[in-house]
C-alpha positions as CSV (number, residue, x, y, z in Angstrom):
1,X,0.0,0.0,0.0
2,X,1.4,3.4,-0.9
3,X,1.7,6.4,1.4
4,X,-0.8,8.3,-0.7
5,X,-3.4,5.5,-0.3
6,X,-2.8,5.4,3.5
7,X,-3.3,9.2,3.7
8,X,-6.5,8.9,1.6
9,X,-7.9,6.1,3.8
10,X,-7.1,8.1,7.0
11,X,-8.7,11.2,5.5
12,X,-11.8,9.3,4.6
13,X,-12.3,8.1,8.2
14,X,-11.6,11.4,9.9
15,X,-14.6,13.4,10.9
16,X,-14.6,17.0,9.9
17,X,-16.1,20.1,11.5
18,X,-18.9,19.8,9.0
19,X,-19.6,16.2,10.0
20,X,-19.7,17.2,13.7
21,X,-21.9,20.2,13.0
22,X,-24.3,18.0,10.9
23,X,-24.6,15.6,13.8
24,X,-25.2,18.5,16.2
25,X,-27.9,19.9,13.8
26,X,-29.6,16.5,13.7
27,X,-29.7,16.4,17.5
28,X,-30.8,20.0,17.7
29,X,-33.7,19.3,15.3
30,X,-35.0,16.6,17.6
31,X,-35.4,19.2,20.3
32,X,-37.5,21.6,18.2
33,X,-41.2,21.9,18.9
34,X,-42.0,20.9,15.3
35,X,-40.1,17.7,15.5
36,X,-41.5,16.8,19.0
37,X,-45.1,17.5,17.7
38,X,-44.4,15.3,14.6
39,X,-43.1,12.4,16.7
40,X,-46.0,12.7,19.2
41,X,-48.7,12.8,16.4
42,X,-46.9,10.0,14.5
43,X,-47.1,7.8,17.6
44,X,-50.8,8.7,18.1
45,X,-51.5,7.7,14.5
46,X,-49.6,4.4,14.9
47,X,-51.5,3.5,18.1
48,X,-55.0,4.7,17.1
49,X,-57.0,1.6,16.0
50,X,-59.6,3.7,14.0
51,X,-56.9,5.6,12.1
52,X,-55.1,2.3,11.4
53,X,-58.3,0.9,10.1
54,X,-58.8,3.9,7.8
55,X,-55.2,3.7,6.6
56,X,-55.6,0.0,5.8
57,X,-58.9,0.7,3.9
58,X,-57.3,3.5,2.0
59,X,-54.2,1.4,1.1
60,X,-56.4,-1.5,0.0
61,X,-58.4,0.7,-2.3
62,X,-55.3,2.4,-3.6
63,X,-53.7,-0.9,-4.4
64,X,-56.8,-2.1,-6.2
65,X,-56.9,1.1,-8.1
66,X,-53.2,0.8,-9.1
67,X,-53.8,-2.7,-10.4
68,X,-56.9,-1.7,-12.3
69,X,-55.0,1.3,-13.8
70,X,-52.2,-1.0,-15.0
71,X,-54.7,-3.3,-16.7
72,X,-56.7,-0.4,-18.1
73,X,-59.8,-1.2,-16.1
74,X,-59.7,1.8,-13.8
75,X,-62.8,4.0,-14.0
76,X,-63.5,7.6,-12.8
77,X,-65.6,6.1,-10.1
78,X,-62.5,4.2,-8.9
79,X,-60.6,7.5,-8.7
80,X,-63.4,9.1,-6.8
81,X,-63.6,6.2,-4.4
82,X,-59.8,6.4,-3.6
83,X,-60.1,10.2,-3.2
84,X,-63.0,9.8,-0.8
85,X,-61.2,7.2,1.2
86,X,-58.2,9.5,1.5
87,X,-60.4,12.4,2.6
88,X,-62.1,10.1,5.1
89,X,-58.6,9.2,6.5
90,X,-57.4,12.8,6.5
91,X,-60.6,14.0,8.2
92,X,-59.9,11.9,11.4
93,X,-58.7,14.4,14.0
94,X,-55.7,12.3,15.0
95,X,-54.6,12.0,11.3
96,X,-55.3,15.7,10.7
97,X,-53.0,16.7,13.6
98,X,-50.3,14.4,12.2
99,X,-50.5,15.9,8.8
100,X,-50.4,19.4,10.2
101,X,-47.3,18.5,12.3
102,X,-45.7,16.9,9.2
103,X,-46.3,20.1,7.2
104,X,-44.8,22.2,10.1
105,X,-41.7,20.0,10.2
106,X,-41.3,20.2,6.4
107,X,-41.5,24.0,6.7
108,X,-38.8,23.9,9.4
109,X,-36.6,21.8,7.2
110,X,-37.1,24.3,4.3
111,X,-36.1,27.2,6.6
112,X,-33.0,25.3,7.7
113,X,-32.1,24.4,4.2
114,X,-32.3,28.1,3.3
115,X,-29.9,29.0,6.2
116,X,-27.5,26.2,5.2
117,X,-27.7,27.1,1.5
118,X,-27.2,30.9,2.1
119,X,-23.3,30.7,2.1
120,X,-23.2,28.1,-0.6
121,X,-23.5,28.5,-4.3
122,X,-26.1,25.7,-4.5
123,X,-29.3,24.7,-2.8
124,X,-28.0,22.3,-0.1
125,X,-31.0,19.9,-0.1
126,X,-31.9,20.5,-3.8
127,X,-28.5,19.6,-5.0
128,X,-27.7,16.9,-2.5
129,X,-29.7,14.3,-4.3
130,X,-28.9,15.5,-7.8
131,X,-26.4,13.8,-10.0
132,X,-24.9,15.2,-13.2
133,X,-27.2,18.2,-13.5
134,X,-26.2,21.2,-15.6
């Protein structure tokens, strides 16, 4: 093994200030009201039998619709039935609170992205998943 490859391997395993800050940011995010509300409402959704039943009904209808669409058998009534099941799910107070908390957390992430992207010449989150863009 050459000296250069040893140095490259060592550099690859070292943590940088950016790595440490990223970990700290993740930990700090878990302490925000938005994240705590998201986690609490997510748990409420997961433990509420009525919501779980509505989720199951919606997923079954959606799956049936996707299969019907693939075979060309989907109708406008099928679309409406899936939309109604989704509305019925989203109308449940526990689910509505979860969706609101999810929206608030996404808004927090967008605000954090803007702060991180400010000193960069790219959109931090927007570019992080992109490959070979012009």
